[in-house]
Structure formats: structure tokens, C-alpha cells
C-alpha positions as MATLAB code, in Angstrom:
seq = 'MEDFKPYYVVIFTSIQKDHIKGYNEMAEKLETLAKLQPGFLGMDSARNQIGITVSYWESLEDIKNWKQQNDHLQAQSKGIKDWYKWYSVKICKVEREYHFNSD';
ca = [
     -39.496   24.917   20.383;
     -38.936   21.328   19.423;
     -37.522   19.351   22.119;
     -34.134   17.756   21.510;
     -32.074   14.671   22.156;
     -28.375   14.511   22.150;
     -27.043   11.596   19.883;
     -23.670   11.153   19.041;
     -21.648   10.920   15.407;
     -18.902    9.319   13.989;
     -17.217   10.988   11.426;
     -14.695    8.572    9.575;
     -11.894   10.582    7.581;
     -10.532    8.999    4.651;
      -7.637    9.083    2.225;
      -8.188    6.061   -0.431;
      -4.872    4.179   -2.034;
      -4.768    4.466   -5.943;
      -6.643    0.533   -6.249;
      -9.717    0.045   -4.552;
     -10.378   -3.381   -6.253;
     -13.944   -4.304   -4.210;
     -14.415   -0.892   -2.018;
     -17.449    0.899   -3.682;
     -19.057   -3.031   -2.953;
     -18.642   -2.747    0.913;
     -19.065    0.471    0.938;
     -22.372   -0.135   -0.496;
     -22.945   -3.103    1.917;
     -22.065   -1.427    4.845;
     -24.136    1.292    4.596;
     -27.249   -1.206    4.068;
     -26.355   -2.818    7.797;
     -25.939   -0.052    9.128;
     -29.403    0.992    8.539;
     -30.454   -2.417    9.610;
     -28.340   -1.696   13.658;
     -30.428   -0.718   16.575;
     -29.430    3.362   16.779;
     -28.784    3.763   13.690;
     -30.507    7.605   12.853;
     -28.705    8.711    9.358;
     -25.378    9.320    7.362;
     -23.947   11.379    5.078;
     -21.043   11.082    2.859;
     -19.152   12.551    0.018;
     -15.296   12.565   -1.536;
     -13.289   13.802   -3.119;
      -9.257   13.434   -2.590;
     -10.347   13.314    1.240;
     -13.082   11.674    2.176;
     -15.498   12.139    4.936;
     -18.698    9.714    6.361;
     -20.741   10.860    9.243;
     -23.396    8.492   10.716;
     -25.595    9.366   13.625;
     -26.325    6.965   16.553;
     -28.849    7.418   19.686;
     -25.761    6.100   21.756;
     -22.227    5.201   22.608;
     -23.437    1.461   22.904;
     -24.792    1.919   19.766;
     -21.786    2.810   18.287;
     -19.729    0.224   20.065;
     -21.743   -2.572   18.586;
     -21.788   -1.251   15.378;
     -18.380   -1.572   15.680;
     -18.008   -4.827   16.228;
     -20.389   -5.550   14.085;
     -18.477   -9.044   11.833;
     -19.002   -7.458    8.534;
     -17.922   -3.904    9.472;
     -15.196   -5.630   11.413;
     -13.868   -7.527    8.050;
     -14.317   -4.063    5.987;
     -11.805   -2.282    8.206;
      -9.192   -5.675    7.924;
      -9.406   -5.025    4.064;
      -9.510   -1.081    3.752;
      -6.117   -1.069    6.733;
      -4.587   -3.920    4.127;
      -6.365   -2.526    1.012;
      -7.860    0.441    0.591;
      -6.827    3.186    2.830;
      -3.815    5.184    3.158;
      -4.978    7.207    6.051;
      -8.213    7.315    8.335;
      -9.410    9.329   11.149;
     -12.432    8.410   13.531;
     -13.905   10.918   15.879;
     -16.750   10.562   17.812;
     -18.896   13.030   19.386;
     -22.045   14.497   20.944;
     -24.462   16.710   19.321;
     -25.799   18.917   22.105;
     -27.641   20.940   19.549;
     -28.550   21.546   15.681;
     -30.380   24.214   14.030;
     -30.851   24.263    9.891;
     -31.329   26.728    7.273;
     -33.387   25.706    3.895;
     -33.860   28.243    1.082;
     -36.550   26.561   -0.490;
];
């Protein structure tokens, strides 16, 4: 059995406004920046009527630092003003995980 180290996830769920000029460019920029942050472990994202992005972090401190990153702060402000009708953020600790792969 592998050693498992608990980690944290940020679950960002959102509904966008109809006109989101500049959103995709900012999302790409933030993903690139997040990958450079200390403690960043990965990210999954999907969007249909509701978008969900799950980012994985080593610690709560790493999440706090990412939330305060300058470009991220600007994106948060722009998101509230221009891009989102609604969003929700949840931060959770992962105590264990398992996977299935048919390949």
C-alpha cells in the first residue's frame, strides 16, 4: 500500500454571465500562474451551464497565498464585476483517494 499524504482542494463552482469578454484569456493566464505557485498539485475543470474547477494544494497556507496573488486578485475582482452571475468556493481536506482506469 502506498503512503498517502492528505492534501487540500478548492472547489470553485460558477455560473457565468452571457457576455464574458476576456474571460478565456484570463483563465489560461491564471492556470499558468497557479502551476508556478508553491504547493500547487494540479487542476481539473469542466464547463457547461455550470462551471467547476477543482485545484489541488499541499496546504491551507498555499491556498491562502494563491488567493492573495496579485493577478488572481485582479481576476477575482473582474469576475465579480463582469463574468459571474454566481459562484461558490469550498475548501476541503482529502484524507484518502482511489482511482479506476479500465485501460
